[in-house]
N, C-alpha and C positions, 0 to 999 in steps of 0.2 A: 504494500500500500504506500502510495506517495502522497505526502502532505495530508494524510488521513482522509484522502478523498478519491484518489485515482488508483485503481487496481490494474495490474498488468497481466495480459493473457499470453501473448507470444510475439516474437519479433517478426515483423512483416516487411521490413525493408531496411536498407542502409544507404543513407545519403552522404553527400560530401562532408557534412558536419556532424554526423552521428547516427546511431542506430534508431530505427523507428519501431515502436511497439503498438500493437492493438491493445487498447486499455478500455476501462469503463469508468465514467464519472459516477460514483456511487451516490452522490447527492442528487444529481439531475436524472440519473438512470439512463444514460446514453453512452454509446460507443464513442471513443475518442482515439486519435492517434497521438502517441506520446513519444517525443524525440529526446533522447539524452544528448545534451550539448557536449561535444567533445572538446579536446584541447587543441590549441594551435601548436604548430611545430616548435619544439624547444620549450614549451610551457610545461610546468609541473602540475598545474591545476587549471580547471576551467576558469575563463575570464568572465566573472559575473557581470561586470558592466557591459562588456561586449555582447554577451548573450541578451542582456536586458535591452540594449539598443536594437538588436536584431528583432526582438519580439515587438518592440514598439513600432519599428518600421513596418513589419508585416501587418500589425494590428491596425495600421492606418488605412488599410484596404478592406472595404466591405463590398464584395462583388460576387455575383453568382458563379463566376469562373475562376475564382481564386480561393484556395483552401483557407478557411478562417482560422485565426489564432485566438484561442480562448484564455490561455493562462501561461505564466512562467513561474515555476516553483523551484524552491531549493530544498533538497533533502540530504542532509549531511554534506558531503563533498560533491554531490552530484546536482546537476541543474537540468530541469526538464521543461521542454516546450510542449504545451498541450494544445492540440489542433483538431480541427474537424476531421473525422474519419470518412474516407471515400472508399466504398466497397466496389471494386472493379479491377481493371488492369491499366497498366501504363501503355502509352502509345508504342513504346519499344516492344513490350510484350505482345501487343496485338499484331504488330508487323512480323515479329518473330514466329508467332503461332499460326497466323493466317496468310502471311505473305503481303506483298505490296498492295497498297490501297489504290483504287481508281481515283481520278481527279475529283469527282463529286464527294466521295467518301472522305478523302484527305481534306478537302475544303471545309467540310462540316466540323471536323475535329480541330484542325489548325485555326479555323476562323474563330472558334470559341476561345482558344488560347490567345489569339490576337486581341480579342475583346478585353480579356483580363489584363493583358499587357498595356493596352491603350489606357486603361484606368490607372495602372501603376505609373506609367510615364506622366500622366496628368498630375499625379500626386508627387512627382519628382523622384520616383524610385526606378532604378535600373536593376533588373533581375540578375543579369550577369551569368546565368547558367541555364539558359533555355535549351532544352534538349528533349528527345522523346521520352526518356524515363522520368522527366518532371512534368509530364502531361498525363493526368489521370482521367480515365474514361469509365463511367459507371455503366450499369446494365442498360440504362435508358439512353445512352449515348451522350449524356451530359459530361462536359469537360471541366476539370478543375486544374489550375496551374499550381504546382506545389514547389516546395523547397526554396523559400526565400532566405535560406540560411546564410548565403553569401551575398545576398542583395544589399545594396547600399543606396543611400540618397545620392542623387546625381552629383552633388558637390563633392562626394568622397571618391578619390581616385582609386582604381582597382589595383594599381601598382603601389604598394605601400613601402615604407622604409625597410620592412622586413623582407622585401623582395618576392612577394607572393603574387603570382598571376593566377587568378581564379577562373574557373570554367573548365569545360571538357574540351580537349584539343580538337576533336573532329568537328566541333560546332563553333569554335572560336572565330570571331571576326578578325580579319588581317591586322587591324590596328591594335587589337588587344593582344594578339599573338606576338606583336612586335613591341609590346610594353606600354602602349599608350592607355590612358584611362578609358574604361568602358563608359559608353553613353547609350541613350535610347537607340541610336543608329546601330550599335553593336548588338542589341537585342533583336533588331530587325534582321540582321544577317543570320543570327543564330536560329531565328524562327524559319527563315528561308532554308537553312541547312536542315532543320527538322522536317520541313515539307519535302525536301529532296529525299530524305530517308524514308518518309512515308510512301512516296511515289515509286522509289526504286528498290526498297527493301534493305538498303544498306546505307551507312553514313556517306557523306560526300567525300570524305578523306579517310583512307585506311591508315590507322596509326600503327597498330601492331607493336613491335619493339623498336621501331625506328621513328622516335618522336622528332628527331632533328629533320629528317626528310619530310615528314608531314608538315611541320611548322614552316619549313622553307617554301613548300608548295603553296601553303595558305597565304604567306606574306608576299611572295614574288611572282607566282604564276596566276594566269587567268583562272577563274573558278570553273569547276567542272559543270557540264551541261548534260541534261537528259535528252535522249533521242526522241522520245515521245511523251512529253509532259502534258499533252492535251491543252486545254484552255488555261492551265496554270503556268504555261511557259513564260509569259510576260512577267508574272509575279516572281518567279524564280530569278529571272534576270534583273529585276528591279530591287530585289532584296540581297541576293548574293552578287553584289558588285563591289569591287575593292575600294572604291572611293565612297566614304560614308556620306559625302555631300550629295551623291547621286542616288542614294537609296530612297525608296518611298518611306513615308512616316508609318508608324504602326497603325494609325487611324486609317490611312489609305489602304494598307494591307487588309485590315479588317473589313472595310467597306467593299473592297474588290471581291473578297471571299464571300461576303454576304450576298452580293449581286448575282453570283453564279455564272454559268457558261454564257458567253456573249456579252459579259459586262464590259462597258467602255473603260479604257485606261484613264487613270486620274488625269484631270486637266485643270490647270497646267501641271506639268511634271514638277516635282518638288525642287526648290532651290535651297536645299538644306545647308545651313552654315555648319562648319565643322567645329562649332563652339561647344563647350560644356555649359549647358544652361541650367539654372536653378529656378524652381517654380514655387510660388506660394501654394497653399493647399487647394486653392480654387483653380490652379492651373496657370495663373498669370505668371509670365516670365519676369523675374526680378533681377537676374544677374546673368550675364553672358561673358564668357572669357575664352580666348583662343585656345584651341587644343594644342598639345605638344606636336612638334613636327614629326613627320613620318620617318621611319628608319631608312637611311640611304642604302640602296641595293649594291652599289659598287664598293669593292674593297678599298681600303685606304692606301695611300702611298706611304713609303717608309718615312719615319720621323727623322728629319735631318739633324735634330739635336736630341738624341736619346737620353742624355743625362739631364736635360732641362725638364723640370716638372711641368707637365701640361696642365692647362687650366680649362675647365669645361663647364658645360651646362648641366642642369639636373639630369642624371643618367636616365635614359629611356630605352635601354637594350639596343646597343649599337652594333649588332652583328649576330649571325646565326648561332655562334658558339655561346654567347651570353643568353640569347633567347631561350635555348634549350635548358640551361641550368635553372633559370627561374621558372620556366613552365613545367618542368618535372615536379616541382613543389606544388604548383597549382593543379597538376594532373592528379596527384595523390589526394588533394583536398576536394577537388570538384568532380571526380569521376566515380560513378558507381559501377561501371563496366558493362551494364546491360544494353548500352546504346551501340557498342562496338560490334562489328561483325565477328571479331574474335574475342569473346569475353575473357579468355585467359591470357590476353596479351600482356606482356611485361611493360612496365613504365620506364624501363631503362632507356637512356638516350640513344644507344646504338652507336654506329660509327660516326666519328666527328667529321665536320665539313672542312674543306680547305679554305672556305671564305674567311678572310681576316676581318676583325672588327674595324668599323670605320673610325677615322681619327676624331678625337674630341676637339671641338672648336674652341677658340678663345672666348672668354666671357663677353657677352654683349648685353646691352640694356634689355633687349627682348628676352634673352634667356633668363636674366635675373628677375625680370617681371614675371615670367612664367613660373619660376621657382616660388616666388613669394605668394603668387596667387594660389598655387597648389598647396603651399603651406597653410594658408588661411582656410582653404576648404578642408584640408586634412585635420587641422586642429579643432575645427568646429564639429566635424563628423566623428572624429576618433581622437580625443585628447592624448591618449597614450602614444599613438603614432605621431602626432604633432610634437610631443615632448622629445621623441627620438630624433627630431630634426634640429635640436639644439646641441651646441657643444656641451661637454661635460661641465665645464666651468659655468656656463650660463644656466645649465640645469640646476646646479647648486645655488646660483644666485636667485633662481626662481623658486627657491625653497622646495626643491625636489618635485616629484610627480604630484604629491598632494597639493602643494602650493600652486602648481601649474593648473591642475584640474579645478581648483577652487574658482578660477575664472572661466577657463574654457569649457568646463563641465556644465556651466550655466548658460552657454551660448547655444541658441537654437539654430540660428541661420545667419549667414554672412550676405550682405547686400552692398551694392553700389561701390565696388572697389575701384578706386581711381589712383593708379600709380603716377605720381607727379614727377618723380625723379628716380632714375636707376643709373648709378655711377660705377662702371666697372673698375675704374682706377681706385676710387675710394672704397669700393666694395660695400656700398650702402644703397638702400632702397627706401624711398619715402612714399607713403601712400595714405590716402584718406579712405575710410570705409565706414559702413554702418552695420551694426549687428543687432539682432533681436535676441532677447533673453527668454529663457524658459518661463519665467514668471510674468512675462509680458513687458511691453515697452521696448524701445530701441534707443541706441546711442550712436553717435558719430564721433570718430577720433581720427587724428592724423598721427601716424607712427613712422619712426625711422628705425630700420633694422640694419645691423652690421652683419655682413656675411663673411664666412671664413671658408677658404677652399681646403679640402682635405687631400691627403696623399692619393686617395682612390678617385680623385676628380669629382667628388660630390660637394655640394654646398651644405654647410651647417650655419645656424644662426648663432652668433657669438655675443649679441647684445641688442638692446632695443630701448627706445625712449619715446614717450608721448611728446609730440611737439605742437599739439593743438587739438 
């Protein structure tokens, strides 16, 4: 019995963030799904605050095609997320047991998932692990989107200071596979890859034990196409396109699938910015910031001064060798295995590539601006990750993590960031921003941060002052 209320029957699944059990709410007399929240790599115990943030994030959604979150409870050293129980099969299991779906069948299933994701995006939530095993289908054909365990608010980058790339490799968008933050456009790609799986009976990319090869194809090669996708062909092309700016929005995907065969293409075609946008709860966009640059495909030329310390931008995976190291961690976190054509495939990286990492550029105002904007988003969404972006000396000056969290733990949302000066020579960035607090109200401040370049070419914040 958990928390004197929830009894456990049997394990019914295992997601990227923990085991899922069929349980019973003894107070209300109903079946529930109970997920034990696991630990992050390197952690010795579950992170209670991180689990609570995930629960609050998922609980913001009340939608017929999203698995509802009922409760988050602590029992000894274990933490449990209590959710709606959906009796049925995953899309991955349906395809495995019955074979590929025809376009109309696939549209009915994927269209409901698109409806749930449209609501998530309107609430400023990016799922980040859309795949067939996270789409539940009950006996009546109703779909529920599950496992928001690695979902984050749009302001929270998917590549954190711990180097985690979350999601399942076969369904990762190219920009996420190359280390850029996940956005709603990344979910659009992943849903397109899920549709590809439903129509073909297999994932769009065979991962097996050669992660490096699969990731290279995702990032650098044109997406695979089906020979006979029927009326869903335009949708596959508009979702699985390497440029996020050219993808349809999730709302357009949903509307196209609802319209059925013969549906007109969205007009006009989307002119999506490649920004990371933050939205208020009513869907109003309140902040837009440029996304980090794409990974260069060409290898770098030799460094003419190998003994000179290179100075760089915020690292964003600058080559296939680094991509695979980070993504292996995300693969372990985000993959349940039942979406792959070879469920027993190893997650080892396989043979390394001869592609060399691209050279790190000199610091620029644009790069420093991107770093500070990412820092603000990170600190607001995950104070512990934001704290890791400070030097050890500045961490002590901030009274450690408790002192740091005393402020950032109360910040609900960052708005209206305006970087007024970024000086690569002085290594300072000055910005004005507005932030909303959990208890209500908002404040505007002007801050100057001192940046320090580390030996591994990463920025850390070594100091900061309020200047207005």
